[in-house]
PDB file of N, CA, C and O in Angstrom, chain B, residues numbered from 101:
ATOM      1  N   UNK B 101      -5.269   6.374  -4.309  1.00  0.00           N
ATOM      2  CA  UNK B 101      -5.300   5.227  -3.534  1.00  0.00           C
ATOM      3  C   UNK B 101      -4.426   5.615  -2.377  1.00  0.00           C
ATOM      4  O   UNK B 101      -3.240   5.813  -2.644  1.00  0.00           O
ATOM      5  N   UNK B 102      -4.820   5.756  -1.139  1.00  0.00           N
ATOM      6  CA  UNK B 102      -4.405   6.054   0.128  1.00  0.00           C
ATOM      7  C   UNK B 102      -4.569   4.836   1.147  1.00  0.00           C
ATOM      8  O   UNK B 102      -5.627   4.216   1.256  1.00  0.00           O
ATOM      9  N   UNK B 103      -3.550   4.588   1.797  1.00  0.00           N
ATOM     10  CA  UNK B 103      -3.476   3.473   2.942  1.00  0.00           C
ATOM     11  C   UNK B 103      -3.308   4.510   4.319  1.00  0.00           C
ATOM     12  O   UNK B 103      -2.440   5.381   4.364  1.00  0.00           O
ATOM     13  N   UNK B 104      -4.171   4.287   5.288  1.00  0.00           N
ATOM     14  CA  UNK B 104      -4.121   5.242   6.287  1.00  0.00           C
ATOM     15  C   UNK B 104      -4.304   4.514   7.739  1.00  0.00           C
ATOM     16  O   UNK B 104      -4.750   3.375   7.871  1.00  0.00           O
ATOM     17  N   UNK B 105      -3.885   5.362   8.801  1.00  0.00           N
ATOM     18  CA  UNK B 105      -3.994   5.004  10.070  1.00  0.00           C
ATOM     19  C   UNK B 105      -4.101   6.007  10.921  1.00  0.00           C
ATOM     20  O   UNK B 105      -3.889   7.154  10.528  1.00  0.00           O
ATOM     21  N   UNK B 106      -4.464   5.726  12.296  1.00  0.00           N
ATOM     22  CA  UNK B 106      -4.512   6.675  13.370  1.00  0.00           C
ATOM     23  C   UNK B 106      -3.761   6.104  14.659  1.00  0.00           C
ATOM     24  O   UNK B 106      -4.254   5.084  15.142  1.00  0.00           O
ATOM     25  N   UNK B 107      -2.802   6.557  15.180  1.00  0.00           N
ATOM     26  CA  UNK B 107      -2.175   6.148  16.388  1.00  0.00           C
ATOM     27  C   UNK B 107      -2.420   7.448  17.429  1.00  0.00           C
ATOM     28  O   UNK B 107      -1.893   8.512  17.103  1.00  0.00           O
ATOM     29  N   UNK B 108      -3.064   7.405  18.448  1.00  0.00           N
ATOM     30  CA  UNK B 108      -3.155   8.108  19.601  1.00  0.00           C
ATOM     31  C   UNK B 108      -2.964   7.792  20.804  1.00  0.00           C
ATOM     32  O   UNK B 108      -3.220   6.625  21.102  1.00  0.00           O
ATOM     33  N   UNK B 109      -2.526   8.593  21.731  1.00  0.00           N
ATOM     34  CA  UNK B 109      -2.508   8.196  23.184  1.00  0.00           C
ATOM     35  C   UNK B 109      -1.352   7.107  23.603  1.00  0.00           C
ATOM     36  O   UNK B 109      -1.460   6.278  24.507  1.00  0.00           O
ATOM     37  N   UNK B 110      -0.039   7.327  22.603  1.00  0.00           N
ATOM     38  CA  UNK B 110       1.098   6.433  22.877  1.00  0.00           C
ATOM     39  C   UNK B 110       0.632   4.894  22.654  1.00  0.00           C
ATOM     40  O   UNK B 110       1.433   4.013  22.968  1.00  0.00           O
ATOM     41  N   UNK B 111      -0.536   4.568  22.165  1.00  0.00           N
ATOM     42  CA  UNK B 111      -0.775   3.106  21.851  1.00  0.00           C
ATOM     43  C   UNK B 111       0.100   2.310  21.138  1.00  0.00           C
ATOM     44  O   UNK B 111       0.322   1.152  21.490  1.00  0.00           O
ATOM     45  N   UNK B 112       0.707   2.899  20.011  1.00  0.00           N
ATOM     46  CA  UNK B 112       1.378   1.962  19.243  1.00  0.00           C
ATOM     47  C   UNK B 112       2.475   2.802  18.552  1.00  0.00           C
ATOM     48  O   UNK B 112       2.496   4.026  18.673  1.00  0.00           O
ATOM     49  N   UNK B 113       3.289   2.191  17.900  1.00  0.00           N
ATOM     50  CA  UNK B 113       4.454   2.924  16.889  1.00  0.00           C
ATOM     51  C   UNK B 113       4.077   2.613  15.522  1.00  0.00           C
ATOM     52  O   UNK B 113       3.647   1.478  15.315  1.00  0.00           O
ATOM     53  N   UNK B 114       4.149   3.283  14.728  1.00  0.00           N
ATOM     54  CA  UNK B 114       3.778   2.985  13.137  1.00  0.00           C
ATOM     55  C   UNK B 114       5.130   2.215  12.794  1.00  0.00           C
ATOM     56  O   UNK B 114       6.284   2.445  13.156  1.00  0.00           O
ATOM     57  N   UNK B 115       4.493   1.028  11.811  1.00  0.00           N
ATOM     58  CA  UNK B 115       5.428   0.297  11.373  1.00  0.00           C
ATOM     59  C   UNK B 115       5.968   1.010   9.994  1.00  0.00           C
ATOM     60  O   UNK B 115       5.081   1.511   9.304  1.00  0.00           O
ATOM     61  N   UNK B 116       7.137   1.101   9.573  1.00  0.00           N
ATOM     62  CA  UNK B 116       7.581   1.617   8.292  1.00  0.00           C
ATOM     63  C   UNK B 116       7.363   0.640   7.288  1.00  0.00           C
ATOM     64  O   UNK B 116       7.841  -0.489   7.400  1.00  0.00           O
ATOM     65  N   UNK B 117       6.481   1.088   6.035  1.00  0.00           N
ATOM     66  CA  UNK B 117       6.047   0.093   5.006  1.00  0.00           C
ATOM     67  C   UNK B 117       7.179  -0.179   4.036  1.00  0.00           C
ATOM     68  O   UNK B 117       7.957   0.740   3.776  1.00  0.00           O
ATOM     69  N   UNK B 118       7.310  -1.213   3.555  1.00  0.00           N
ATOM     70  CA  UNK B 118       8.271  -1.783   2.647  1.00  0.00           C
ATOM     71  C   UNK B 118       7.661  -1.614   1.334  1.00  0.00           C
ATOM     72  O   UNK B 118       8.484  -1.427   0.438  1.00  0.00           O
ATOM     73  N   UNK B 119       6.714  -1.627   1.063  1.00  0.00           N
ATOM     74  CA  UNK B 119       5.765  -1.592  -0.450  1.00  0.00           C
ATOM     75  C   UNK B 119       5.564  -0.174  -0.898  1.00  0.00           C
ATOM     76  O   UNK B 119       5.364   0.667  -0.022  1.00  0.00           O
ATOM     77  N   UNK B 120       5.588   0.122  -1.923  1.00  0.00           N
ATOM     78  CA  UNK B 120       5.428   1.677  -2.200  1.00  0.00           C
ATOM     79  C   UNK B 120       3.937   1.902  -2.193  1.00  0.00           C
ATOM     80  O   UNK B 120       3.126   1.019  -2.472  1.00  0.00           O
ATOM     81  N   UNK B 121       3.634   3.108  -1.863  1.00  0.00           N
ATOM     82  CA  UNK B 121       2.127   3.667  -1.832  1.00  0.00           C
ATOM     83  C   UNK B 121       2.075   4.973  -1.330  1.00  0.00           C
ATOM     84  O   UNK B 121       3.079   5.676  -1.211  1.00  0.00           O
ATOM     85  N   UNK B 122       0.952   5.321  -1.035  1.00  0.00           N
ATOM     86  CA  UNK B 122       0.333   6.644  -0.285  1.00  0.00           C
ATOM     87  C   UNK B 122       0.012   6.098   0.946  1.00  0.00           C
ATOM     88  O   UNK B 122      -0.883   5.258   1.039  1.00  0.00           O
ATOM     89  N   UNK B 123       0.818   6.589   2.156  1.00  0.00           N
ATOM     90  CA  UNK B 123       0.371   6.178   3.408  1.00  0.00           C
ATOM     91  C   UNK B 123       0.348   7.482   4.192  1.00  0.00           C
ATOM     92  O   UNK B 123       1.255   8.313   4.137  1.00  0.00           O
ATOM     93  N   UNK B 124      -0.921   7.617   5.035  1.00  0.00           N
ATOM     94  CA  UNK B 124      -1.308   8.552   5.861  1.00  0.00           C
ATOM     95  C   UNK B 124      -1.378   8.156   7.374  1.00  0.00           C
ATOM     96  O   UNK B 124      -2.148   7.251   7.698  1.00  0.00           O
ATOM     97  N   UNK B 125      -0.707   8.710   8.200  1.00  0.00           N
ATOM     98  CA  UNK B 125      -0.891   8.473   9.563  1.00  0.00           C
ATOM     99  C   UNK B 125      -1.408   9.897  10.182  1.00  0.00           C
ATOM    100  O   UNK B 125      -0.944  11.006   9.916  1.00  0.00           O
ATOM    101  N   UNK B 126      -2.388   9.619  10.994  1.00  0.00           N
ATOM    102  CA  UNK B 126      -3.009  10.726  11.789  1.00  0.00           C
ATOM    103  C   UNK B 126      -2.504  10.412  13.429  1.00  0.00           C
ATOM    104  O   UNK B 126      -2.967   9.431  14.010  1.00  0.00           O
ATOM    105  N   UNK B 127      -1.681  11.181  14.001  1.00  0.00           N
ATOM    106  CA  UNK B 127      -1.237  10.786  15.456  1.00  0.00           C
ATOM    107  C   UNK B 127      -1.242  12.083  16.100  1.00  0.00           C
ATOM    108  O   UNK B 127      -1.314  13.101  15.412  1.00  0.00           O
ATOM    109  N   UNK B 128      -1.171  12.131  17.363  1.00  0.00           N
ATOM    110  CA  UNK B 128      -0.916  13.236  18.198  1.00  0.00           C
ATOM    111  C   UNK B 128       0.602  13.447  18.872  1.00  0.00           C
ATOM    112  O   UNK B 128       0.993  14.380  19.573  1.00  0.00           O
ATOM    113  N   UNK B 129       1.313  12.272  18.422  1.00  0.00           N
ATOM    114  CA  UNK B 129       2.838  12.382  18.814  1.00  0.00           C
ATOM    115  C   UNK B 129       3.660  13.129  17.862  1.00  0.00           C
ATOM    116  O   UNK B 129       3.179  13.334  16.747  1.00  0.00           O
ATOM    117  N   UNK B 130       4.844  13.571  18.143  1.00  0.00           N
ATOM    118  CA  UNK B 130       5.459  14.043  17.270  1.00  0.00           C
ATOM    119  C   UNK B 130       6.654  13.001  16.511  1.00  0.00           C
ATOM    120  O   UNK B 130       7.782  12.845  16.979  1.00  0.00           O
ATOM    121  N   UNK B 131       6.237  12.451  15.469  1.00  0.00           N
ATOM    122  CA  UNK B 131       6.853  11.337  14.901  1.00  0.00           C
ATOM    123  C   UNK B 131       7.189  11.750  13.525  1.00  0.00           C
ATOM    124  O   UNK B 131       6.470  12.457  12.819  1.00  0.00           O
ATOM    125  N   UNK B 132       8.588  11.149  13.121  1.00  0.00           N
ATOM    126  CA  UNK B 132       9.033  11.064  11.733  1.00  0.00           C
ATOM    127  C   UNK B 132       9.184   9.848  11.134  1.00  0.00           C
ATOM    128  O   UNK B 132       9.620   8.823  11.656  1.00  0.00           O
ATOM    129  N   UNK B 133       8.734  10.037   9.804  1.00  0.00           N
ATOM    130  CA  UNK B 133       8.557   8.656   9.275  1.00  0.00           C
ATOM    131  C   UNK B 133       8.988   8.786   7.910  1.00  0.00           C
ATOM    132  O   UNK B 133       8.757   9.853   7.340  1.00  0.00           O
ATOM    133  N   UNK B 134       9.668   7.725   7.210  1.00  0.00           N
ATOM    134  CA  UNK B 134      10.142   7.646   5.989  1.00  0.00           C
ATOM    135  C   UNK B 134       8.942   7.105   5.037  1.00  0.00           C
ATOM    136  O   UNK B 134       9.003   7.384   3.840  1.00  0.00           O
ATOM    137  N   UNK B 135       8.037   6.470   5.448  1.00  0.00           N
ATOM    138  CA  UNK B 135       6.728   6.080   4.407  1.00  0.00           C
ATOM    139  C   UNK B 135       5.616   6.672   4.712  1.00  0.00           C
ATOM    140  O   UNK B 135       4.809   6.772   3.788  1.00  0.00           O
ATOM    141  N   UNK B 136       5.240   7.214   6.009  1.00  0.00           N
ATOM    142  CA  UNK B 136       4.067   7.874   6.478  1.00  0.00           C
ATOM    143  C   UNK B 136       4.048   9.318   6.273  1.00  0.00           C
ATOM    144  O   UNK B 136       5.051   9.961   6.582  1.00  0.00           O
ATOM    145  N   UNK B 137       3.011   9.909   5.781  1.00  0.00           N
ATOM    146  CA  UNK B 137       2.911  11.366   5.668  1.00  0.00           C
ATOM    147  C   UNK B 137       1.980  11.548   7.102  1.00  0.00           C
ATOM    148  O   UNK B 137       0.804  11.204   7.226  1.00  0.00           O
ATOM    149  N   UNK B 138       2.752  12.119   8.036  1.00  0.00           N
ATOM    150  CA  UNK B 138       2.136  12.574   9.378  1.00  0.00           C
ATOM    151  C   UNK B 138       1.105  13.572   9.199  1.00  0.00           C
ATOM    152  O   UNK B 138       1.163  14.420   8.309  1.00  0.00           O
ATOM    153  N   UNK B 139       0.239  13.488   9.968  1.00  0.00           N
ATOM    154  CA  UNK B 139      -1.134  14.613   9.910  1.00  0.00           C
ATOM    155  C   UNK B 139      -1.358  14.509  11.473  1.00  0.00           C
ATOM    156  O   UNK B 139      -1.297  13.495  12.168  1.00  0.00           O
ATOM    157  N   UNK B 140      -1.650  15.888  11.874  1.00  0.00           N
ATOM    158  CA  UNK B 140      -2.506  15.992  13.314  1.00  0.00           C
ATOM    159  C   UNK B 140      -3.682  15.142  13.327  1.00  0.00           C
ATOM    160  O   UNK B 140      -4.507  15.071  12.416  1.00  0.00           O
ATOM    161  N   UNK B 141      -3.706  14.402  14.595  1.00  0.00           N
ATOM    162  CA  UNK B 141      -4.762  13.577  14.835  1.00  0.00           C
ATOM    163  C   UNK B 141      -6.180  14.309  15.014  1.00  0.00           C
ATOM    164  O   UNK B 141      -6.157  15.523  15.215  1.00  0.00           O
ATOM    165  N   UNK B 142      -7.152  13.781  14.965  1.00  0.00           N
ATOM    166  CA  UNK B 142      -8.313  14.441  15.267  1.00  0.00           C
ATOM    167  C   UNK B 142      -8.461  14.446  16.773  1.00  0.00           C
ATOM    168  O   UNK B 142      -8.110  13.428  17.369  1.00  0.00           O
ATOM    169  N   UNK B 143      -8.979  15.562  17.517  1.00  0.00           N
ATOM    170  CA  UNK B 143      -8.659  16.013  18.677  1.00  0.00           C
ATOM    171  C   UNK B 143      -9.892  16.489  19.430  1.00  0.00           C
ATOM    172  O   UNK B 143      -9.745  17.207  20.419  1.00  0.00           O
ATOM    173  N   UNK B 144     -11.134  16.114  19.000  1.00  0.00           N
ATOM    174  CA  UNK B 144     -12.578  17.124  19.471  1.00  0.00           C
ATOM    175  C   UNK B 144     -13.125  15.899  20.617  1.00  0.00           C
ATOM    176  O   UNK B 144     -14.090  16.219  21.311  1.00  0.00           O
ATOM    177  N   UNK B 145     -12.672  14.864  20.766  1.00  0.00           N
ATOM    178  CA  UNK B 145     -13.023  14.092  21.870  1.00  0.00           C
ATOM    179  C   UNK B 145     -11.940  13.798  22.948  1.00  0.00           C
ATOM    180  O   UNK B 145     -10.759  13.505  22.763  1.00  0.00           O
ATOM    181  N   UNK B 146     -12.651  13.951  24.170  1.00  0.00           N
ATOM    182  CA  UNK B 146     -11.567  13.746  25.368  1.00  0.00           C
ATOM    183  C   UNK B 146     -10.679  12.404  25.521  1.00  0.00           C
ATOM    184  O   UNK B 146      -9.760  12.225  26.320  1.00  0.00           O
ATOM    185  N   UNK B 147     -11.152  11.564  24.615  1.00  0.00           N
ATOM    186  CA  UNK B 147     -10.659  10.012  24.690  1.00  0.00           C
ATOM    187  C   UNK B 147      -9.543   9.813  23.529  1.00  0.00           C
ATOM    188  O   UNK B 147     -10.004   9.763  22.389  1.00  0.00           O
ATOM    189  N   UNK B 148      -8.486   9.724  23.631  1.00  0.00           N
ATOM    190  CA  UNK B 148      -7.675   9.263  22.500  1.00  0.00           C
ATOM    191  C   UNK B 148      -7.911   8.247  21.751  1.00  0.00           C
ATOM    192  O   UNK B 148      -7.588   8.188  20.565  1.00  0.00           O
ATOM    193  N   UNK B 149      -8.617   7.177  22.512  1.00  0.00           N
ATOM    194  CA  UNK B 149      -9.134   5.803  21.534  1.00  0.00           C
ATOM    195  C   UNK B 149     -10.098   6.617  20.780  1.00  0.00           C
ATOM    196  O   UNK B 149      -9.829   6.717  19.583  1.00  0.00           O
ATOM    197  N   UNK B 150     -11.130   7.209  21.179  1.00  0.00           N
ATOM    198  CA  UNK B 150     -12.321   7.842  20.236  1.00  0.00           C
ATOM    199  C   UNK B 150     -11.602   8.627  19.032  1.00  0.00           C
ATOM    200  O   UNK B 150     -11.864   8.429  17.846  1.00  0.00           O
ATOM    201  N   UNK B 151     -10.624   9.581  19.529  1.00  0.00           N
ATOM    202  CA  UNK B 151     -10.110  10.253  18.501  1.00  0.00           C
ATOM    203  C   UNK B 151      -9.420   9.590  17.300  1.00  0.00           C
ATOM    204  O   UNK B 151      -9.537   9.971  16.136  1.00  0.00           O
ATOM    205  N   UNK B 152      -8.710   8.583  17.713  1.00  0.00           N
ATOM    206  CA  UNK B 152      -8.099   7.632  16.743  1.00  0.00           C
ATOM    207  C   UNK B 152      -9.101   6.970  15.944  1.00  0.00           C
ATOM    208  O   UNK B 152      -8.741   6.628  14.817  1.00  0.00           O
ATOM    209  N   UNK B 153     -10.351   6.706  16.318  1.00  0.00           N
ATOM    210  CA  UNK B 153     -11.464   5.929  15.573  1.00  0.00           C
ATOM    211  C   UNK B 153     -12.113   6.784  14.693  1.00  0.00           C
ATOM    212  O   UNK B 153     -12.683   6.320  13.706  1.00  0.00           O
ATOM    213  N   UNK B 154     -12.096   8.241  14.978  1.00  0.00           N
ATOM    214  CA  UNK B 154     -12.982   8.929  13.948  1.00  0.00           C
ATOM    215  C   UNK B 154     -12.405   9.100  12.319  1.00  0.00           C
ATOM    216  O   UNK B 154     -13.207   9.151  11.386  1.00  0.00           O
ATOM    217  N   UNK B 155     -11.020   9.175  12.121  1.00  0.00           N
ATOM    218  CA  UNK B 155     -10.725   9.137  10.650  1.00  0.00           C
ATOM    219  C   UNK B 155     -10.979   7.743  10.170  1.00  0.00           C
ATOM    220  O   UNK B 155     -11.184   7.575   8.968  1.00  0.00           O
ATOM    221  N   UNK B 156     -10.984   6.770  10.960  1.00  0.00           N
ATOM    222  CA  UNK B 156     -11.342   5.320  10.393  1.00  0.00           C
ATOM    223  C   UNK B 156     -12.695   5.079  10.091  1.00  0.00           C
ATOM    224  O   UNK B 156     -12.989   4.202   9.279  1.00  0.00           O
ATOM    225  N   UNK B 157     -13.628   5.822  10.704  1.00  0.00           N
ATOM    226  CA  UNK B 157     -15.169   5.903  10.383  1.00  0.00           C
ATOM    227  C   UNK B 157     -15.558   6.808   9.440  1.00  0.00           C
ATOM    228  O   UNK B 157     -16.543   6.557   8.745  1.00  0.00           O
ATOM    229  N   UNK B 158     -14.959   7.795   9.307  1.00  0.00           N
ATOM    230  CA  UNK B 158     -14.988   9.132   8.250  1.00  0.00           C
ATOM    231  C   UNK B 158     -14.112   9.504   7.374  1.00  0.00           C
ATOM    232  O   UNK B 158     -13.934  10.718   7.278  1.00  0.00           O
ATOM    233  N   UNK B 159     -13.339   8.615   6.514  1.00  0.00           N
ATOM    234  CA  UNK B 159     -12.161   9.025   6.092  1.00  0.00           C
ATOM    235  C   UNK B 159     -12.595   9.864   4.858  1.00  0.00           C
ATOM    236  O   UNK B 159     -11.653  10.298   4.195  1.00  0.00           O
ATOM    237  N   UNK B 160     -13.667  10.130   4.489  1.00  0.00           N
ATOM    238  CA  UNK B 160     -13.888  11.041   3.284  1.00  0.00           C
ATOM    239  C   UNK B 160     -13.871  12.479   4.052  1.00  0.00           C
ATOM    240  O   UNK B 160     -13.825  13.468   3.321  1.00  0.00           O
ATOM    241  N   UNK B 161     -13.900  12.663   5.338  1.00  0.00           N
ATOM    242  CA  UNK B 161     -13.638  14.030   5.980  1.00  0.00           C
ATOM    243  C   UNK B 161     -12.109  14.375   5.998  1.00  0.00           C
ATOM    244  O   UNK B 161     -11.688  15.470   6.372  1.00  0.00           O
ATOM    245  N   UNK B 162     -11.465  13.542   5.645  1.00  0.00           N
ATOM    246  CA  UNK B 162      -9.968  13.640   5.922  1.00  0.00           C
ATOM    247  C   UNK B 162      -8.815  13.341   4.620  1.00  0.00           C
ATOM    248  O   UNK B 162      -7.653  13.743   4.560  1.00  0.00           O
ATOM    249  N   UNK B 163      -9.545  12.529   3.663  1.00  0.00           N
ATOM    250  CA  UNK B 163      -8.744  12.001   2.661  1.00  0.00           C
ATOM    251  C   UNK B 163      -9.610  12.674   1.282  1.00  0.00           C
ATOM    252  O   UNK B 163     -10.815  12.924   1.260  1.00  0.00           O
ATOM    253  N   UNK B 164      -8.714  12.862   0.267  1.00  0.00           N
ATOM    254  CA  UNK B 164      -9.323  12.927  -1.084  1.00  0.00           C
ATOM    255  C   UNK B 164      -8.829  12.193  -1.915  1.00  0.00           C
ATOM    256  O   UNK B 164      -7.831  12.426  -2.598  1.00  0.00           O
ATOM    257  N   UNK B 165      -9.609  11.089  -1.917  1.00  0.00           N
ATOM    258  CA  UNK B 165      -9.026   9.921  -2.857  1.00  0.00           C
ATOM    259  C   UNK B 165     -10.246   8.946  -3.151  1.00  0.00           C
ATOM    260  O   UNK B 165     -11.234   8.973  -2.416  1.00  0.00           O
ATOM    261  N   UNK B 166     -10.171   8.186  -4.107  1.00  0.00           N
ATOM    262  CA  UNK B 166     -11.290   7.421  -4.679  1.00  0.00           C
ATOM    263  C   UNK B 166     -11.175   6.192  -3.763  1.00  0.00           C
ATOM    264  O   UNK B 166     -12.213   5.698  -3.323  1.00  0.00           O
ATOM    265  N   UNK B 167      -9.876   5.622  -3.422  1.00  0.00           N
ATOM    266  CA  UNK B 167      -9.910   4.213  -2.896  1.00  0.00           C
ATOM    267  C   UNK B 167      -8.989   4.843  -1.485  1.00  0.00           C
ATOM    268  O   UNK B 167      -8.104   5.698  -1.515  1.00  0.00           O
ATOM    269  N   UNK B 168      -9.522   4.120  -0.312  1.00  0.00           N
ATOM    270  CA  UNK B 168      -8.835   4.246   0.714  1.00  0.00           C
ATOM    271  C   UNK B 168      -8.752   3.163   1.439  1.00  0.00           C
ATOM    272  O   UNK B 168      -9.764   2.478   1.286  1.00  0.00           O
ATOM    273  N   UNK B 169      -7.845   2.613   2.303  1.00  0.00           N
ATOM    274  CA  UNK B 169      -7.494   1.315   2.911  1.00  0.00           C
ATOM    275  C   UNK B 169      -7.048   1.626   4.412  1.00  0.00           C
ATOM    276  O   UNK B 169      -5.959   2.138   4.671  1.00  0.00           O
ATOM    277  N   UNK B 170      -8.018   1.260   5.402  1.00  0.00           N
ATOM    278  CA  UNK B 170      -7.417   1.518   6.836  1.00  0.00           C
ATOM    279  C   UNK B 170      -6.786   0.170   7.223  1.00  0.00           C
ATOM    280  O   UNK B 170      -7.268  -0.938   6.989  1.00  0.00           O
ATOM    281  N   UNK B 171      -5.613   0.444   7.864  1.00  0.00           N
ATOM    282  CA  UNK B 171      -4.969  -0.468   8.617  1.00  0.00           C
ATOM    283  C   UNK B 171      -4.476  -0.029   9.950  1.00  0.00           C
ATOM    284  O   UNK B 171      -4.353   1.175  10.174  1.00  0.00           O
ATOM    285  N   UNK B 172      -4.152  -1.024  10.954  1.00  0.00           N
ATOM    286  CA  UNK B 172      -3.993  -0.744  12.077  1.00  0.00           C
ATOM    287  C   UNK B 172      -2.427  -0.306  11.936  1.00  0.00           C
ATOM    288  O   UNK B 172      -1.686  -0.788  11.079  1.00  0.00           O
ATOM    289  N   UNK B 173      -2.018   0.687  12.908  1.00  0.00           N
ATOM    290  CA  UNK B 173      -0.664   1.280  12.722  1.00  0.00           C
ATOM    291  C   UNK B 173       0.553   0.305  12.903  1.00  0.00           C
ATOM    292  O   UNK B 173       1.639   0.620  12.417  1.00  0.00           O
ATOM    293  N   UNK B 174       0.390  -0.925  13.620  1.00  0.00           N
ATOM    294  CA  UNK B 174       1.069  -1.793  13.775  1.00  0.00           C
ATOM    295  C   UNK B 174       1.290  -2.907  12.643  1.00  0.00           C
ATOM    296  O   UNK B 174       2.086  -3.837  12.768  1.00  0.00           O
ATOM    297  N   UNK B 175       0.623  -2.727  11.721  1.00  0.00           N
ATOM    298  CA  UNK B 175       0.553  -3.774  10.494  1.00  0.00           C
ATOM    299  C   UNK B 175       1.606  -3.343   9.187  1.00  0.00           C
ATOM    300  O   UNK B 175       1.772  -2.194   8.778  1.00  0.00           O
ATOM    301  N   UNK B 176       2.103  -4.279   8.786  1.00  0.00           N
ATOM    302  CA  UNK B 176       2.736  -4.099   7.536  1.00  0.00           C
ATOM    303  C   UNK B 176       2.421  -4.753   6.392  1.00  0.00           C
ATOM    304  O   UNK B 176       2.483  -5.979   6.299  1.00  0.00           O
ATOM    305  N   UNK B 177       2.008  -3.859   5.305  1.00  0.00           N
ATOM    306  CA  UNK B 177       1.516  -4.397   4.077  1.00  0.00           C
ATOM    307  C   UNK B 177       2.326  -5.320   3.325  1.00  0.00           C
ATOM    308  O   UNK B 177       3.532  -5.072   3.348  1.00  0.00           O
ATOM    309  N   UNK B 178       1.977  -6.271   2.701  1.00  0.00           N
ATOM    310  CA  UNK B 178       2.843  -7.126   1.896  1.00  0.00           C
ATOM    311  C   UNK B 178       2.690  -7.018   0.552  1.00  0.00           C
ATOM    312  O   UNK B 178       3.514  -7.428  -0.264  1.00  0.00           O
ATOM    313  N   UNK B 179       1.562  -6.428   0.268  1.00  0.00           N
ATOM    314  CA  UNK B 179       1.541  -6.107  -1.401  1.00  0.00           C
ATOM    315  C   UNK B 179       1.031  -4.422  -1.394  1.00  0.00           C
ATOM    316  O   UNK B 179       0.515  -3.877  -0.418  1.00  0.00           O
ATOM    317  N   UNK B 180       1.223  -3.968  -2.300  1.00  0.00           N
ATOM    318  CA  UNK B 180       1.038  -2.680  -2.729  1.00  0.00           C
ATOM    319  C   UNK B 180      -0.858  -2.534  -2.510  1.00  0.00           C
ATOM    320  O   UNK B 180      -1.584  -3.526  -2.572  1.00  0.00           O
ATOM    321  N   UNK B 181      -1.268  -1.427  -2.311  1.00  0.00           N
ATOM    322  CA  UNK B 181      -2.734  -1.240  -2.500  1.00  0.00           C
ATOM    323  C   UNK B 181      -2.992  -1.362  -3.673  1.00  0.00           C
ATOM    324  O   UNK B 181      -3.890  -2.191  -3.823  1.00  0.00           O
ATOM    325  N   UNK B 182      -2.570  -0.849  -4.781  1.00  0.00           N
ATOM    326  CA  UNK B 182      -3.077  -1.301  -6.169  1.00  0.00           C
ATOM    327  C   UNK B 182      -3.363  -2.692  -6.364  1.00  0.00           C
ATOM    328  O   UNK B 182      -4.508  -2.968  -6.721  1.00  0.00           O
ATOM    329  N   UNK B 183      -2.429  -3.741  -6.175  1.00  0.00           N
ATOM    330  CA  UNK B 183      -2.570  -5.127  -6.220  1.00  0.00           C
ATOM    331  C   UNK B 183      -3.717  -5.801  -5.364  1.00  0.00           C
ATOM    332  O   UNK B 183      -4.373  -6.790  -5.692  1.00  0.00           O
ATOM    333  N   UNK B 184      -3.834  -4.999  -4.098  1.00  0.00           N
ATOM    334  CA  UNK B 184      -5.154  -5.503  -3.460  1.00  0.00           C
ATOM    335  C   UNK B 184      -6.442  -5.214  -3.910  1.00  0.00           C
ATOM    336  O   UNK B 184      -7.378  -6.011  -3.855  1.00  0.00           O
ATOM    337  N   UNK B 185      -6.499  -4.023  -4.378  1.00  0.00           N
ATOM    338  CA  UNK B 185      -7.872  -3.402  -5.069  1.00  0.00           C
ATOM    339  C   UNK B 185      -7.847  -4.140  -6.341  1.00  0.00           C
ATOM    340  O   UNK B 185      -8.888  -4.758  -6.566  1.00  0.00           O
ATOM    341  N   UNK B 186      -6.936  -4.231  -7.217  1.00  0.00           N
ATOM    342  CA  UNK B 186      -7.004  -5.424  -8.237  1.00  0.00           C
ATOM    343  C   UNK B 186      -7.826  -6.541  -8.268  1.00  0.00           C
ATOM    344  O   UNK B 186      -8.722  -6.825  -9.062  1.00  0.00           O
ATOM    345  N   UNK B 187      -7.316  -7.260  -7.100  1.00  0.00           N
ATOM    346  CA  UNK B 187      -7.350  -8.614  -6.812  1.00  0.00           C
ATOM    347  C   UNK B 187      -8.688  -8.868  -6.049  1.00  0.00           C
ATOM    348  O   UNK B 187      -9.402  -9.837  -6.305  1.00  0.00           O
ATOM    349  N   UNK B 188      -8.991  -7.917  -5.073  1.00  0.00           N
ATOM    350  CA  UNK B 188     -10.235  -8.186  -4.126  1.00  0.00           C
ATOM    351  C   UNK B 188     -11.395  -7.489  -4.629  1.00  0.00           C
ATOM    352  O   UNK B 188     -12.456  -8.103  -4.743  1.00  0.00           O
ATOM    353  N   UNK B 189     -11.278  -5.957  -5.020  1.00  0.00           N
ATOM    354  CA  UNK B 189     -12.367  -4.972  -5.001  1.00  0.00           C
ATOM    355  C   UNK B 189     -13.196  -5.450  -6.556  1.00  0.00           C
ATOM    356  O   UNK B 189     -14.393  -5.638  -6.774  1.00  0.00           O
ATOM    357  N   UNK B 190     -12.061  -5.538  -7.423  1.00  0.00           N
ATOM    358  CA  UNK B 190     -12.663  -5.797  -8.820  1.00  0.00           C
ATOM    359  C   UNK B 190     -13.870  -4.831  -9.581  1.00  0.00           C
ATOM    360  O   UNK B 190     -13.662  -3.736 -10.104  1.00  0.00           O
ATOM    361  N   UNK B 191     -14.992  -5.440  -9.505  1.00  0.00           N
ATOM    362  CA  UNK B 191     -16.149  -4.567  -9.937  1.00  0.00           C
ATOM    363  C   UNK B 191     -16.960  -4.013  -8.547  1.00  0.00           C
ATOM    364  O   UNK B 191     -17.941  -3.286  -8.707  1.00  0.00           O
ATOM    365  N   UNK B 192     -16.614  -4.300  -7.484  1.00  0.00           N
ATOM    366  CA  UNK B 192     -17.242  -3.749  -6.366  1.00  0.00           C
ATOM    367  C   UNK B 192     -16.854  -2.433  -6.031  1.00  0.00           C
ATOM    368  O   UNK B 192     -15.720  -2.105  -6.379  1.00  0.00           O
ATOM    369  N   UNK B 193     -17.606  -1.538  -5.379  1.00  0.00           N
ATOM    370  CA  UNK B 193     -17.376  -0.203  -4.935  1.00  0.00           C
ATOM    371  C   UNK B 193     -17.049  -0.222  -3.356  1.00  0.00           C
ATOM    372  O   UNK B 193     -16.551   0.841  -2.985  1.00  0.00           O
ATOM    373  N   UNK B 194     -17.196  -1.082  -2.451  1.00  0.00           N
ATOM    374  CA  UNK B 194     -16.967  -1.234  -1.234  1.00  0.00           C
ATOM    375  C   UNK B 194     -16.491  -2.555  -0.545  1.00  0.00           C
ATOM    376  O   UNK B 194     -16.298  -2.582   0.670  1.00  0.00           O
TER     377      UNK B 194
END
């Protein structure tokens, strides 16, 4: 299970997460994080806005996981992703 986000063009600063989990941040900035695994942002569009949205729309091209959850970079999860999947996904696949 991976929680992921993308911040490009200096729009936001990532929020350090207090719950345990696997967090991936796609960004065009040099960011150091205690909770986010920082990866290079998608950069094939001229627009930082479009570049930040591509991983959101096509996570299967960037993440190798059964479950993924997109959150905006300025959001803090209050529950671990495992609890959210168990509580809300149950027998559904999307």
